[in-house]
N, C-alpha and C positions, 0 to 999 in steps of 0.2 A: 880101392882104398881111398882113392883120392875123389871119388865121386859121392862118398858117404857125407863128409863135412858139406859138400855142396848141398846133398838133399836135405840134410838136417837145418843148414842155414835157410834154405827154401823154404822148408815147412814152418820154420818160426816166423819167416818174413811174410808167408801166405797166410799165417795166423793173424799177423797184423794187418795185411791188406789182402783179404781173400779174392778180390777181383784183380790182382795184379796180374799182368800179361808181360812177358820178358820179350821183346822182339829181338830177332836176330838181324843184325844189318849185314848186308853184303858188301864187300869192298876191301879196303886195306887193312882194316881192323880185324878182320877175321884171323890173320897171322897172330896179332897179339892175344886175341881172346884163346886161341888154340895154345900158345905157348904158356900162358897163364890163365887158365880157364876160372879158377877159384876167386882169386882178386877181382877179376873182371866182372864176374857174376855177384859178389858183395857190393861192388860198386854201382852197378846197374840197379840192385835191389834197394840199396839205401836211396839212391836217386828216386826210384820210383815210390818207395816209401813216403819220403819227404812229399813228392808231388800229391801223393794219395792224402796224406795228412792236410796239407794246405787246401785241398778241395774240399775235404770233409769240414774243415774249419770255416772256409767260406760258405758251404751247404748250411753249416749250422747257424752262422750269423745270419745268413739270408732267410732261413727257416723262423729264426728268431724275430727278425724284423717283421716278416710276415704275420706271424702269430701275434707279435704286439700291435702290428697295425691292423689286424682282424679284431684283437681284443679291444683295442682303442676305438675302432669304428663301432664296434658292438656297445661299448660303453656310451659312445656319443649318441648311437641310436636310442640306448635306452634313456640316457639323460634327455633326449629331444623329445622322446616318449613322454617322459615323466614331465618334461616342461610343457608339452602339449596337453598333456592330461590335467596339468595344473591349471593352464591357461583355461581349457575348456571348463574345469571346475568352477574358477573363478568367475568365468563368463556366464556358466549356468547359476553360480551364487548370486552373481549381481543381477541376472534376470529373474532368479527366485526372489532375491531382495526387492528387485522392483515390482515383481508381481504381488509380494507382500505388501509393498508400501503402495502400489498401485494396481490394484485387482482388475481384471478385465472387466470393462463396462459391460452388463447383460444388454441385450438388445430387446427391442419389441418382438415377441415372437410372432405377431401377425404381419407386421410390416418390416421387419428385421431391421429397425432403425433404433439408434440410441435416444433415449429419452432426454428431455433438458436436466434433469438432477444427476443423471449419470454422465452427462457432458462436463458438468460443472463440477463433479467430484473428480474426474480424471484431470482437469485441468488445474484442479486445485493440488493435486498430489504431484503434478509435474512442476508446478510453482514451488511446493515445497523441497522437491529433489534438487531444483535449481538453487535455491536458497542454502540448502546443505552444502552444495559444491562450491559457492561463492562466498570468499571470506569476508568482502566488504559487505555483502548482503547480511550476512552473520553479525557483523559489527553494527550495521544500522539496525538490525532487529534488537540486538542486545541494548543499543542505546534507547530504542523505543519502548522496550519491556521496563527499563528502568524509570522512564518518564511517564509512561502510563499510570501507575497508581496514585502520582501526583496530579495528573490532568484528570482522572477520575474523582479525585477528592475535590479539585477545585470546582469541577462541574457541580458535584452534589452541594458544595456551600452555595454556589450561584444559584442552583434551583431552590434550596432552601430560603435564600434570601428573596428571592423572586417567586415564591410559592403561590402567592394569591394570584400575581399576573398568569402564571403557567395554569392555574386551575381555572380562571375566566377563559383563557383560550380553548382549553380543552373542553369546556363546558359548551362555550359556543359552536365549537366544531362538532360536536355530538348532536347538538340540537338541530343544526343544519342539516346532518346526514339523515336525521329522522323526518325532518320536514321533507327534504328532496324523495325519500324513500315513498312517503305518503303520496306526494304530488304525482310522481310516476305510476303509482298503483292506481290512482284515480284516473290519470290519462289513459291507461290501458284497460282501462274497464275492470280493474280488479278491486279489491277491498282497499279501502282508505278513507281517511276522515280529514276534512278540512279543519274541523273544530280542534282536533287532536294537535295538528300543526300549529294553528294560531296559538292555542294555549302554551304549547312547548315554548315557541318564542318569545311569548309574552311573559312567561314565568322564568325564563332563562335572564331578561334583562331586570325584572324585579329582583331576583336572587343577586344578581351582580351588585345592585345599588342598595338594597337593604341588608342583606346577609353578608356579602364580602365586604360591602362599603366603598366601592370603587365610583368614583366620579364619571357619569356619562357625557358630561358636558363637552369635553374634548373630542369624543368620538361623534357627538351630534355636530359640532364646529366643522369636523373633518369631512363628514358627509355633505356638508354645505361648502366645501372648498374654501374655508376661511384660512388664512395663514395665523397660525399660532406661535407663541413665544419659542425661542430656543430650547430644546431639550437634549438631554445626552442620547448617545446612539442606541442604547438599550430601551429608554422610555419611548424614543421615537420609533423603533422596531415595533413595540408593543402596541402603540397606538396606530400604527399602520395596518398591523394584522387586526386589531379590534374594529377598525373602519372597514376593512374589506369582508369581515364575518357579518358586519351589521349590513352591508350591501347584499351579501349572499342571502340573509334573512328576509331583508326586503324583496329581493327578486324570487325567493320561494313562496312568499304570501301572494305575490301579483300573479304567480303562475297558478297557484291554488285557486285564485278567483276564476281565472280563465277557463281551467280545466273543469270546473264546476259548472259553467255554463253549458245547458243541453245542446245536443248536436241539431236539434229542429231550430234553436236560434242562431246558432253559429255553426256554419258547414265545418266538416272535419278537414277539410283540406286548408280553409281559411286560419282555422285554429291551430294546425301544426305550423303553419308558416308564421304566425303570429308568435307562437311560443319560440321559434327560432330566432325571429327579431328581438323578441325580449332578452333573449340569452346573449346575443351579440352585442347589444345595448348595453347590458348590464357588465359584460366584460370590459368594454370600452370606458363606462362609468368608473368601473373599478381600478381600471389602469390610471386614471385622470386624478381619483382622489388622493393617491399616495403622493402625488407631486408636490403638494404644498409643505408636507411633513419633512420631506428630504430635502427640499430647498432651503429651508428654515435651519435644517441641520449643516448643510453645506455652507450656508453664510456664515454660520458662527454666532457667538453671543455678541450684541452690540447693545449701546445705551440708547433705548428708545422704547417708547411705550406703544407707538402706533406700528405695530408688526405689518400692517397692510401697506405701509410705504416703504418696506424694506429695501425694495429695489432703488429707491434713491440715495441709499447709503454705500453703494457698490464702489463709488469712487474713495470711500474711506476704508475699505476691507483691505487685506493683505491680497496680493496678486495670486496666490495658491487658491484662496476660498473663490475668487472670481472665476478662475479656471475650471474649479469643481462644478461650479454653479451651472456655467455655460455648457460644459460637457454633460452634465444630467439633463439640462433642458433641452439639448438636441436629441439624446437618446430617448427622452421620454416623449418627446413631439413624434418622432420616427415610429415607436410603439403605438402611439395613439392613431396615427395615420393607417398603420397595419391593421388595427383592430377596426378601424373605421370603415376600412373596404369591405369586411364581413357585414357589417350593419348596412352599408349600401346595397350589396347584392340582395340581402335578405329582404330589404325595404322593395327592392324593384320584384323580386319574386311574389311578395305579399299583396303588390298593387295590381301587378299584372295577372295574378292567380295561375302561374305557370304549373302546368300539370304533365304528366308523364304520357297522356293521348288526348282524346278528343271524345265528345259525346257521341254515342251511336245513334243511328235512326231507330224509328219505332219497328220497322221491318227487320232489322238486326236484332233487335231485343226480342222478338217474337220468335225469331229461330232459335235463340238460345235464352231463354227466360231464367235461368238458373245460373248462379256464379260456379265455376268450376274449382273454386278454392274453399268456399265455406258451404256449397252445395244448399244453398238458399235462394230465394228469390233475389234478384237483382235490387240493390239499394245504390241508386246515383250510379248508374252505370257508366263505365269508361273502356273505351277501345283504344288498344295500343296500336302501334305502328305495324305490328304483324297480324291485325284485324281481330285478335282474339279479345272478348269482352269479360270484364269482371267487375266485381263491386269497387267502387272507388276506394273504400276503405281497406279492402283485401288487398287491391294491388298496390296501394301505398304502403302497407306494411312489409309486403313481399318485396318490393323494390327499395325499401330503406337498407335491405342485407344483400340483395341478389340484383344485378342489373341485367338479368334476362327473364324472357317471358316464362311464366309457370308452366305453359302447355307445350311450347314448341322450342324454348330455350334461345330464342332469338333475341339478339342483343337490344337493349333499350338505353336509350340516351341517360347517361348518368347525371344526377343532380345532388346539389348539397342536401343531404339529409339529416345533417347532425342537429341534435337537440330536438328534433320532431317529437320525441316522447317525453317532453316537459322536463327533462333532466338539467341539472345546472353542473357546471365546471366545478370540479372539487379540488383543484389547486387552490393554494393560498398563496396572495401575493405579498411578498416582502418589499416590494420598491414601486 
């Protein structure tokens, strides 16, 4: 009878804690347990149930933490993955944007090398992207874009006011280009007309004087290096350019006369060196004729009618004008000396008839009667340092571009071959 409550209580406690094991301790407590077994069993059961509940609660708390940690780690991984994906997408978007702004430069299929337009396009896109990312550059570009319309309007108004001067400069330069092309064609035994060149130059100046109505007296005085009265900056620049174009036209006419001389009268070697000497002399002369115009401009206006004695009034001029004149004279003298060195070298070459080789003997000519370049009978044969023989004209034209023998590619001493083809420097001098 006494065991039923115990079993019932044990069953209820077992339902609460199915893994409950009741130990039976040996010792002095055995007598108490035997004396009152029900109360002792209930006490032990309650203690075990409390311990089991505490363990379950701790396990529940630990499992929740683990699950929350795992979920947090998973969410962090997801967020990191999303951030990584976003970064990758941003980078890919940037790269795509850059690729859209800066397309990959195609390469030469044969040499696998970028061409010059492609390199310029890539560099331009790079500069444009840099400007987009630089706020200061954007500010400067914005200011420039606001100023640009007025600058264009000002330039258009200035060109409209000086339309006759611009027209005369453009006409003079075009006439020079036509004459230079005809002279080089005559020099290279191609089609060209000396009469066309002469008429073009003469017609140009007749049109300037009678059609446009410009006075040619200042240009002629400038060619004779006479000091003219003071003029403003734009007028001085105009007469300097017109004097330079006039010197170019004179040079073209003189070269046309030289190239029209038959080869029988003047040897090709001498003619080529004479053309070079004329070109270097023309450049030195063009450098010098601009000096009087700019000296008078830097001196400034002064009360005297004798412009040739302007240097006697230096003590009456402001210090700044004197400094300007002295600096300009030093620079101009240095430039004239540099150009004069080319004249000196070309004169030595013309007088000594410096050549790429030496005349061959009759026995050597008999062994090789035909030129290996033109495949015709030798005309004025010349032997290079490698003992190969060619026509002098053929060898001169070949060695003007390449400094090697046409047969064995042996190196030939380089010489100044500039302007051997009767061409004229196309640069316009402004000072």
